[in-house]
C-alpha positions in Angstrom: -27.5 -81.5 127.9 -25.3 -79.4 130.2 -28.2 -79.1 132.5 -28.3 -82.9 132.9 -24.6 -82.9 133.8 -23.1 -83.8 130.4 -19.8 -82.3 129.3 -20.3 -80.3 126.1 -17.7 -78.4 124.2 -19.5 -75.5 122.5 -17.8 -74.7 119.3 -21.0 -73.2 117.9 -21.5 -69.6 119.1 -18.9 -66.9 119.1 -19.1 -65.9 122.7 -15.7 -65.2 124.1 -14.6 -67.4 127.1 -13.3 -64.2 128.8 -15.3 -61.4 130.3 -14.6 -57.7 130.1 -11.5 -56.3 131.8 -12.1 -56.5 135.6 -10.2 -53.3 136.1 -12.6 -51.5 133.8 -15.7 -53.0 135.5 -14.5 -51.9 138.9 -13.8 -48.4 137.6 -17.3 -48.3 136.0 -18.9 -49.2 139.3 -17.7 -45.9 140.8 -19.8 -44.1 138.2 -23.1 -45.7 139.1 -24.1 -42.9 141.5 -23.6 -40.2 138.8 -26.7 -38.4 137.5 -26.6 -39.6 133.9 -25.6 -43.2 134.5 -29.2 -44.6 134.3 -30.6 -42.3 131.6 -30.6 -41.9 127.8 -27.4 -40.7 126.2 -27.5 -38.5 123.1 -28.7 -40.5 120.2 -25.2 -41.1 118.7 -23.7 -41.8 122.1 -21.9 -39.8 124.8 -19.5 -37.3 123.3 -16.8 -38.3 125.8 -17.0 -41.9 124.6 -17.0 -40.9 121.0 -13.9 -38.7 121.6 -12.2 -41.6 123.4 -13.0 -44.1 120.6 -12.0 -41.7 117.8 -8.7 -41.1 119.6 -8.1 -44.9 119.9 -8.9 -45.4 116.3 -6.5 -42.6 115.3 -3.7 -43.9 117.5 -4.0 -47.5 116.5 -5.2 -47.3 112.9 -4.3 -43.9 111.6 -7.9 -43.1 110.8 -9.0 -39.5 111.6 -12.7 -39.2 112.5 -14.7 -36.2 113.6 -16.5 -37.7 116.7 -19.3 -35.2 116.4 -20.4 -36.0 112.8 -18.5 -39.1 111.5 -18.8 -41.6 114.3 -21.8 -43.1 116.1 -22.1 -45.6 118.9 -24.8 -48.2 118.3 -26.6 -51.1 119.9 -24.1 -53.6 118.6 -22.9 -54.2 115.1 -26.2 -55.7 114.0 -28.1 -52.4 114.7 -25.2 -50.4 113.1 -25.7 -52.5 109.9 -29.4 -51.9 109.8 -28.8 -48.2 110.2 -26.2 -48.1 107.5 -28.2 -50.2 105.1 -31.4 -48.2 105.4 -29.5 -44.9 105.1 -28.0 -45.8 101.7 -30.4 -48.2 100.0 -34.1 -48.1 99.0 -36.6 -50.9 98.5 -35.9 -52.7 95.3 -32.2 -51.9 95.2 -29.8 -54.8 94.8 -27.5 -55.7 97.7 -24.5 -57.9 97.2 -23.2 -60.3 99.9 -20.4 -62.9 99.7 -21.6 -66.4 100.4 -21.2 -68.1 102.9 -22.6 -65.0 104.5 -23.5 -63.8 108.0 -27.2 -64.6 108.1 -28.2 -61.5 110.1 -27.0 -59.4 107.2 -29.3 -61.3 104.9 -32.2 -61.0 107.3 -31.8 -57.2 107.4 -31.5 -57.0 103.5 -34.7 -59.1 103.2 -36.8 -57.1 105.7 -35.6 -53.9 104.1 -37.2 -55.2 100.9 -33.9 -55.1 99.0 -33.0 -57.6 96.3 -30.4 -60.1 97.7 -27.5 -60.9 95.3 -25.5 -63.6 97.0 -22.3 -64.4 95.2 -20.5 -67.7 96.1 -16.9 -67.4 97.3 -14.2 -69.6 95.8 -13.2 -72.6 98.0 -9.8 -74.2 97.4 -8.5 -75.1 100.8 -9.6 -71.7 101.9 -12.4 -69.2 101.1 -11.5 -66.3 98.8 -13.2 -63.5 96.9 -14.8 -64.5 93.5 -13.3 -61.7 91.5 -14.7 -62.5 88.1 -18.3 -62.6 89.4 -17.8 -59.4 91.4 -16.6 -57.6 88.4 -19.7 -58.7 86.6 -22.3 -58.0 89.3 -21.1 -54.9 91.2 -22.1 -52.7 88.3 -25.7 -51.7 88.9 -25.7 -52.8 92.5 -26.6 -50.2 95.2 -24.6 -51.7 98.0 -22.1 -54.4 98.8 -21.4 -56.0 102.2 -17.9 -57.1 103.1 -17.2 -58.9 106.4 -13.4 -58.8 107.2 -12.3 -61.1 108.8 -15.2 -63.3 107.7 -18.0 -64.9 109.5 -18.5 -67.9 109.1 -15.3 -68.5 107.0 -12.5 -66.7 108.9 -11.3 -65.4 105.5 -9.2 -62.3 105.4 -8.1 -60.0 102.6 -4.7 -58.6 101.5 -4.2 -54.9 101.1 -4.2 -55.4 97.3 -7.6 -57.1 97.5 -9.1 -54.5 99.8 -7.9 -51.7 97.4 -9.4 -53.7 94.5 -12.8 -53.9 96.2 -12.7 -50.2 97.1 -11.9 -49.2 93.5 -14.4 -51.5 92.0 -17.3 -50.3 94.2 -16.3 -46.7 93.9 -16.1 -46.7 90.1 -19.6 -48.2 89.9 -21.3 -45.9 92.5 -21.9 -48.9 94.8 -21.9 -48.2 98.5 -19.6 -50.5 100.5 -20.5 -51.5 104.0 -17.5 -53.1 105.8 -18.3 -55.1 108.9 -15.2 -55.2 111.1 -16.6 -57.1 114.1 -13.5 -59.2 114.2 -11.1 -56.5 113.2 -9.0 -57.0 116.4 -8.6 -60.7 115.5 -7.0 -60.4 112.1 -3.9 -62.7 112.0 -2.8 -63.0 108.4 -4.8 -60.4 106.5 -4.1 -56.7 106.0 -5.3 -54.0 108.4 -5.6 -51.5 105.6 -8.6 -49.3 105.5 -9.3 -46.6 102.8 -9.9 -43.9 105.4 -6.3 -44.2 106.5 -5.5 -42.2 103.3 -8.7 -40.7 101.9 -12.2 -40.5 103.3 -13.9 -42.5 100.6 -17.5 -41.4 100.9 -18.9 -44.6 99.5 -17.4 -46.7 102.3 -19.2 -47.1 105.6 -17.6 -49.1 108.4 -19.1 -50.8 111.5 -17.9 -52.9 114.3 -18.6 -54.3 117.7 -17.1 -54.5 121.2 -18.8 -57.8 121.9 -15.7 -59.8 121.0 -12.8 -57.4 121.6 -13.8 -56.4 125.2 -16.4 -59.1 125.6 -19.2 -56.6 126.1 -21.9 -58.6 124.2 -24.5 -58.2 127.0 -24.0 -54.4 126.9 -25.0 -54.4 123.2 -22.4 -51.8 122.0 -21.0 -51.2 118.6 -19.9 -48.4 116.3 -20.5 -46.9 112.9 -18.4 -44.4 111.0 -18.6 -42.8 107.6 -19.4 -39.6 105.7 -21.3 -37.1 107.8 -24.2 -36.8 105.4 -24.7 -40.6 105.5 -24.5 -40.8 109.3 -27.0 -38.0 109.5 -29.5 -40.3 107.8 -28.4 -43.4 109.8 -29.0 -41.5 113.0 -32.7 -41.2 112.0 -32.9 -45.0 111.8 -31.2 -45.4 115.2 -33.5 -42.8 116.9 -36.6 -44.6 115.5 -35.5 -48.1 116.5 -33.4 -47.9 119.7 -33.0 -44.1 120.4 -29.5 -44.6 121.8 -26.9 -47.2 122.9 -26.6 -48.3 126.5 -25.3 -45.5 128.7 -23.6 -47.8 131.2 -22.1 -49.7 128.4 -20.6 -46.5 126.9 -19.1 -45.6 130.3 -17.6 -49.1 130.6 -16.2 -48.8 127.1 -14.4 -45.6 128.1 -12.7 -47.5 130.9 -11.8 -50.4 128.6 -10.2 -48.0 126.1 -7.7 -46.9 128.8 -6.2 -50.4 129.0 -3.2 -50.8 126.7 -2.5 -54.3 125.4 -5.6 -56.0 126.9 -7.2 -56.8 123.6 -3.9 -57.7 122.0 -3.4 -60.4 124.7 -6.9 -61.8 124.1 -6.2 -61.8 120.3 -3.0 -63.8 120.8 -5.0 -66.3 122.9 -7.6 -66.6 120.1 -4.9 -67.2 117.5 -3.4 -69.9 119.7 -6.8 -71.6 119.7 -7.0 -71.3 115.9 -3.7 -73.2 115.6 -4.8 -75.9 118.1 -8.1 -76.3 116.2 -6.3 -76.7 112.9 -3.9 -79.3 114.3 -6.8 -81.3 115.9 -9.0 -81.2 112.8 -6.1 -82.3 110.6 -5.8 -85.4 112.8 -9.5 -86.2 112.5 -10.9 -88.4 109.8 -13.6 -86.9 107.5 -13.3 -83.2 108.4 -11.3 -81.0 106.1 -9.8 -77.8 107.6 -10.4 -74.6 105.7 -7.8 -71.9 106.4 -8.9 -69.1 108.6 -6.8 -65.9 108.7 -8.8 -64.3 111.5 -11.9 -64.1 113.5 -13.4 -66.9 115.6 -14.3 -69.5 113.0 -13.5 -72.0 110.3 -16.1 -73.4 107.9 -14.8 -77.0 107.6 -15.7 -79.4 104.7 -17.5 -82.6 105.6 -17.8 -85.8 103.5 -19.9 -85.5 100.3 -23.5 -86.6 100.6 -23.6 -86.5 104.4 -26.5 -84.8 106.1 -24.7 -82.1 108.1 -27.6 -81.5 110.4 -27.5 -85.2 111.4 -23.7 -84.9 111.6 -23.9 -82.0 114.0 -26.2 -84.1 116.2 -23.7 -87.0 115.9 -20.8 -84.9 117.0 -22.7 -83.7 120.1 -23.8 -87.2 121.0 -20.5 -89.1 120.3 -17.8 -86.4 120.8 -19.5 -83.7 123.0 -18.7 -81.1 120.3 -21.4 -78.5 119.3 -21.2 -77.0 115.8 -23.5 -75.2 113.3 -24.4 -76.8 110.0 -23.0 -74.7 107.2 -26.2 -74.3 105.2 -27.3 -71.7 107.8 -24.9 -69.4 105.9 -26.3 -70.0 102.4 -26.3 -72.9 99.9 -22.5 -72.5 99.5 -22.2 -73.6 103.1 -23.8 -77.0 102.4 -21.5 -79.9 103.2 -19.7 -77.8 105.8 -19.8 -77.2 109.5 -18.9 -74.0 111.3 -16.5 -74.5 114.2 -15.8 -71.7 116.6 -12.4 -71.9 118.3 -12.8 -68.5 119.9 -15.1 -69.5 122.7 -13.3 -72.4 124.5 -12.2 -71.7 128.0 -8.7 -72.6 129.1 -9.8 -75.7 131.0 -11.8 -76.9 127.9 -9.0 -76.5 125.4 -7.1 -79.8 125.8 -10.2 -82.1 126.2 -12.1 -80.3 123.4 -9.1 -80.6 121.0 -8.6 -84.2 122.0 -12.2 -84.9 121.2 -11.9 -83.1 117.8 -8.8 -85.0 116.9 -10.5 -88.3 117.6 -13.4 -87.7 115.3 -13.7 -90.5 112.8 -16.4 -90.3 110.1 -14.9 -93.2 108.0 -17.9 -95.5 108.3 -20.6 -92.8 109.2 -23.5 -92.3 106.9 -26.7 -90.3 107.3 
């Protein structure tokens, strides 16, 4: 549609409107003639990059990591997840996800031949953890996956809730994989992590630089956890991708030297969240679901409506692209995922005006 000249406001994918820091890109260009720029790095990543990242994590989050044994650089968060999952779970083991879920996690669980245990979240104006069901089903599970802030929901957790999940999984010998892809965009939840205090060996953490520094094309993420687990995860990484992008790691080092850059982008994303909430509350037929972080809200649509047809209707009539919520599990039915973290400055006012004008009063599919 864009190719034919039509104006489309993409609130579907989570691709930041901004690119990587230009200062870092220019600094990286000076490295292109160096001997190792175009070659493999060590499997877990360049030591200099791991040292720089571990220092940043320590300074910002108070988490001490041994960059030689407890931290890997990966080909994005998705590959980090596969490495972590295959390092701790065997075929036939039960893996818990909260639904609506991030579908790539489910795909990885399925092709690893694990038993998917998808637990619906509680929806009451916002999405929250289903504590009673978790207490029933974590016992006997091999692994639980937690996305914080959530994709597709934007849900965040308090420190009390994080501690509760850590305790519940630890007491039941259930590994906990925490996906922190949107960790730098947490607006109302807690930034607490168990490794700030104790290196809980059953907790494995992964994340990405695709959103924070907009390095999605460089396919660069990270994984940290107990050394004996990462030793196994590295075998998966070596067999699948060998190592992360060497130029991407060099670019990341330059990015990590820029104080305040990500914080400014995070403030701009939060501003978009507030604009999206205000616009949706003015619309007729769409119900906002509170997002405490990340790039998304999973909004409620009128009962009985075909959300796939509705998504087509919003493109045709309002030039707004969304994703039907059933892509994220049955709990996502009767919802649409809206991404507010991808709209460029020049798109904000017209896109929010279009969203505010949505009227589904007499629409039926």
